[in-house]
N, C-alpha and C positions, 0 to 999 in steps of 0.2 A: 504472630507472623501475619502481615497483611496479605490480602489477595487482590488480584486485579483481573477484570474481565476485558480481554484484549481482542480486537478484531482487525482484519485487513480486508479491503474491498477495492477492486478496480471499478470505478464508477462508469467507465466507458464514455469518454468525451463529455465530461461535465464542463460545458462551454457557455460563454456568454451569449445572450440573445437580446441585446440592447442596442438601440439606435442612439449612439452618443452624439450624432450630428445635431440632434435636437437640443443639446445642452447649450449651444451658442459659444462654446469654448474652442479655441484653436487647439488642435492636437488633443482633443478631449479624451479619446480612448487611451492614449499613452499616459496622459496625466492622471487619469482616474483608475487605471488598472495596473500600472507598474508600481504596485504598492506592496511593501513588506511589513507595514505597521498595522496591527490589528485594529487600533482605534480609527485610523484613517479609513480602513476597509469598511468598518461599521458605519462611518459617516457617509461614504459613497452609497452603501446599500440603503441607507435611509432615504436617499433622494431618487435613486434609479431602480426600475424593475429590470434586473440583470439576467433573470431566468424566465423562460416562458412557463405559464401556469400549468400547461399540460405535459411538460417535458420530464419532470423529475419526481413526480409523486411516487412512482413505483420504486425508484432508486432510494428515496427516503424511507419507504416502508421496509425495504429489505435491510437497510442499515439499522433501523430502529428495532427490527425483529431480532437482531443479535443481542440486544440488551447490553451492549458494550459500554464500558466507561471510557475507553480510549479506542479510537479507530484510526489505523493507518490507511490513507487513501491514495489511489493512483488515478491518473488522467483527469486532473483538475486544472483548469486554465490559469487561475490566479487567485490571490487571497480575497479579492472582492467577490468572485464567484463562490468561493468556499463559504464566505460569510453569508451571502444570500441564501445558499443552500441550507446552511445550518439554521438561520433565522426563520426562513419562510417555509421550509419543507420538513426538515427534521423536527423543528419546534412544533409544527402542526401535529405530527404523528406521535411524538414522544411526550408532548405536553410542555416541553421547554427545550431550547437548544443545548448542545454540548457546552457552548460558551467559550472555551479555549480553542483557538485556531492557529495553526502554524503552516506556512507555506513560503518557500523561497523560490524565486524564478530559477528554473533549471536550463538544460541545454537542448531540449527537444525542439525540432524545427516546427512542429505543429503547435507548440506552446503548451503542451500538457505536462503538468508537474506532479510531484508527490506532495502530500500534505498530511495533516493530522487534525482530528477533532478529538477533544478531551473534555470530560467533566471534572478531571483532576487537574491540579496545578501543574503547569509546565515550568519546571525550574531552570531548564537549560535547553538551548536549541542551537544547532550549527549545521550549515549546509556544506556539503563537499562537492558541489557542482563544478567548482573551478579547479578541482584536483586534477593534475596532469599525470600521465604515465610516468614521466621523469620524476616528479615530486614524490610519488608514492613508490618509486622503484619497481614498477611493473613493466615487463617487456611488452611493447605494443604489438598488437596483431598485424598481420599483413595489411598494408595500406594506411596504417596510422603511424604517427611520429611520437617521440617522447614529449613533445610540446602540446599534443592534443589532450582534450579532456577525456578522462577515463569513462565517465558515466554519461550514458545517453540522456538521462534525465538528472538524477541526483541520488546521493545517499544522504538522507536527512537524519541527523543524530539528535535525539531528544531525551532528556531526563524528565520523567513524570514522578510526582510525589503523592504518596498516600500514607496516612498515619505517621507522618514525619520521616518516611523512608523513601529512598530514590531507586528507581529502576530505569535502566538505559535501553532505548529502542533505536534501531537503525532501520529506517524505512526506505525500501528500494523499489525500482521498476526497471528491470533489465531490458536490453535490446530485444526487439520483437523478432519473430521468426520470418518476417516478411523478406522474401528473397530465397527462402529455403532454410530449413532447420540446420542442416549440415553446413551450409555456406555461412551462416551467421553465428555458429556456436563459439567461434574463437573470441568474438566480442563479449559474449556472456561469460566465458572463462576468465577473461581479463577483468570484467566487472566483479566477479566473485573473488578473484585474487585481491582486488582493491578493497573490497569490503572487509575481507579478512585482515588486510594490512591496517585498515583504519581501526578495527576492533583491537588489534594487537598494540597499536599505538596508544589507545585509550586505557587499556588495562595491561599491567605488567605480566599478569598470569591469567590469560583469558579463560582457561579451564576452571579456575577457582572464583571467577567473577560471575555476576548475574547480569545477563543481557539477552536481548531478543533481536533477531534479524527477521524482518517480515515484509511481505509485499507481493508484487507480481514479478516473478522471475522469468517468465516466458520460456520455461524449460522444465523437464521432468526426466527422471532416470528409469521410470517404468510406466507402462500404460496397462491398466487392468491386470497388474501382476507380471506382465511380460517386460523384460529389460528393453530399454529404449536408449541405445548408445549410438554415437557419442552424445554426451550432454555437457552443459557448461557449468555445472554446480559442484564439481569435484573439490574445488578449494574449500568449500563450506562443509561438505558432508563426507568426502572421500576418506578422511583419516580420523573422523570423529571430532573435528574442531567444533561442529555444531550438530545438533540432533533435530531431525525433521519430526515435528510433533505429530502430524497427521499420519505418517507412515507407522508410527508406534501406537497411536491411539485408535486408529480405525483398522480393524482386523481384515475386513473385506476389501481387497484392492479395487473392486468394482464400485466402491462407495467413496473413493477418495477424490473424485473429480470435482473441479471448481470451474471448468470451462468446457463448452461444447463447440467444436469446430465442424460446421455442417458440410464443409467441402469434402471431407472424407469420413465424416461421422465419428471423429475422435473425441472421446471424453477424457480430457487430460487434467492433471493437477499442476497448473501453472502457478498457483498461488501457494505460498508456504509460510509457516511460522517455525523458524529455527531457534532452538534454545541453546544457551551455553550448557556445557556438561553439568555445571553445578545446579543451574536452574532446572535442568531435566531431572537431576537426582532428587530435587525437592518436590517434584511433581510426577512421581512414578505412575499415578493413576489418572492423570489429567485427561479429560475428554475434549474432543474437537467437534464442533457443530458446524455444518455447512448449510446455509440458508438458500434453498433452491426455489422458493415460492415465487420469486420474481423472474425466473428463467422462462424463455419462450416455450411454447408447446412443442416446437420441433425438437427440443432437447427431450426426446421421448423416454429416455431412461428414467427420468424422474416422473413418477406417476402419482405424486402426492398433490395436495391442495395448492392452488396458486392464488396470488392476489387478484382481486377483481380487476378486470381491464387488461390483463396480460393477453397477448395475441400469439399467433403461430410464429411470426418472426418479430414483429413489433405490434404494440408497445411491449417493453420489457424493462426490468430494473437495470440490467446490464448484460453484456455477454459473459461476464464472470459472476460467480456466486461469492458472497461474503463468507468468511470463515472466522470462527470465534472460539476462544478457550478461556477458562478461568485458571489463573496461575497463582500459586503461593510464592512469595519471595521474602527473603530476609532484608535485602536492600542495604543501602548505605544511608547513614544519617543525613538528613537535610540540614542545610545551614540554618542556624537560629534566626 
């Protein structure tokens, strides 16, 4: 039975820092960044410095510290940016880049997307960014129509291959709490229902299939062991459709946090790795590691060692901490 080391990490605004006006091309930014093809992204990265040299070292260190084979990422601007980050930063700290990169343009008005870095073969990829409430049969929340897109960013569906076996991942980044947690919870509820519908469309019997839903869900149902309701994740965890790995693997609720909000000093678990019931049963003793060495010093609950260069507020790896787990899976046979 193969195993996979799988991480999720919100990189916090992994954005371009390039003056495309110097290229001499009309509409250069659109032409050179509206890219879905990995080979084209590699060619653009070979010509342009698309990330500042002092901006993403800590982010790469935090990601490399997970020792993940596959990492789901959030808040990445485009495939060119992801390629540059992998080649120039991850490659520097890990000795080589992941190599496989997946990103499709999503719906976020700031242009931040979900993506994937993998040292394993990506056998299948599909974006659900254009899925509407009507198409998925999801009742739209107040202010939305059946013709609106469900996901604020995307739900990226990917099959990765190891030892000839396939495992399916669904990479998510739900609506933020900007505007208030209670005022925005209905949108996250709808996104959770939509992810569940997509998983159920992919697998006839989701409970007996092997899949992982992971990413930044911008919500939690408890803070330091105290219930935090209402929350928007009920469609995923309320009836056992999926199992939250960190809640099961980390006994101390004070140690489950992946994000520190300095406004009210909340340490919350916004990032999750949800397993199918079958995959959870195959991994009863799986552990979760949360890499906090890149978090700023004002996240004072963490008193461990930090990467050189981390500051009180900035520099930092991100406002989120990457989380990682090693999972056994039986998988489905890959096509010959």
